[in-house]
N, C-alpha and C positions, 0 to 999 in steps of 0.2 A: 505702773504704765510700762516700765521697761520689761517686767516679767511677761505681761500680755503681748508685747511686741516680740519678745524672744520666742514665746510659745507659738504665735502666729507664723513667724518665720520658720520655725521648726516644722510645723504642720505642712506648710507650703513646700518646703524642701523635701520632706519625706513622702509627699504625695506622688512624686515621680519615681519612687523606688519600690513600686509594687511588683512583685514577682507573679507572673502568670505562667502556670505550669503547662507543659505540652499536653494536648488532649488527643487520645486515640480511642475510637469506638468501633464496634462492629466486627465483621468477619474478616480477619486478615488472611488473604489468599496468596500463595506463592505462584509464580508463573508456571512451575512444573505441575501444580495441581490443576490449574486451568487447562493446560495442554493435555492432561489426562482425561478431561471430560469429553465424552463421545456421545453422539446421537445413538439412541437405543439403550442407554444405561437405564437401570431401574431407579426409582426414588430412593430405595435403600442404599444403592451404590453411591448415589450423589450425596446422600446424607453422611455416609461413611467417609467419602472423599473430602467434603467441605464442612461437615457438621450441620447443626440446625440452622436453617436460614434466618437472617435477621428480620425479614418481613415475609410473612405468608398471609396473603390476602384471603380472608374467609369467603369472599364473594367470587374469587377467581383462584380456586385451589390448584389450578393447572400451571401456576407460575410461582416460582420461589425467587426471592430477591436477596442477594448477598451484597451487603453494603459495608464499605470500610471508609472511615472518616479519620483523617490525621491533620492536626494543626500543631506544628512543632513549637510555635511561640506566638507572642503577641503581635509581632510585626510581619509575620509571614502569612501567606495565603493558604487556606485550607485545601487539602487534597481529598477528593472524593472519588472512590472507585466503585463501580457497580457491576455486578454480574447477575443477569436474570436468566433462569433456566425454565424452559417451557416444557410441559409434559402433556401427553395424551395417552390415556389408558395406562398410566403409571410408568411410561417410558419417555425419555428425553426425545423431543422432536427438533428442538433448536435451542440456541442460547445466544445471548448478546452481552457485550461488555462495553463499558464506557471508556475504559482506558486499560492498558496492560498493567497488571498488578506489579507493584514494586517487590523486589526480592529482599529488601531491607526496610523495616518500618521507618517512616519519616518522622 
């Protein structure tokens, strides 16, 4: 009886000691890279600047989506940054961003 009580107490106590590692995924972009993006650049220039896009919709090949997701810990809110580059005839026509990229990973 005492061993099972000790074991149950140990399990309950250790249940709160779970380590949740930080999670980062996607395309990490520096603000200097985003500032270098200009209307009229070719798709090859954009790929050289940012790398391969995280999402390339096969149904809308004129838009590339660069997404960065960072969740530093269990009790912090995730940060998501998006950059979408729109092309027409292989050249950048416009781009949108959800938030300015951080210069240091979170």
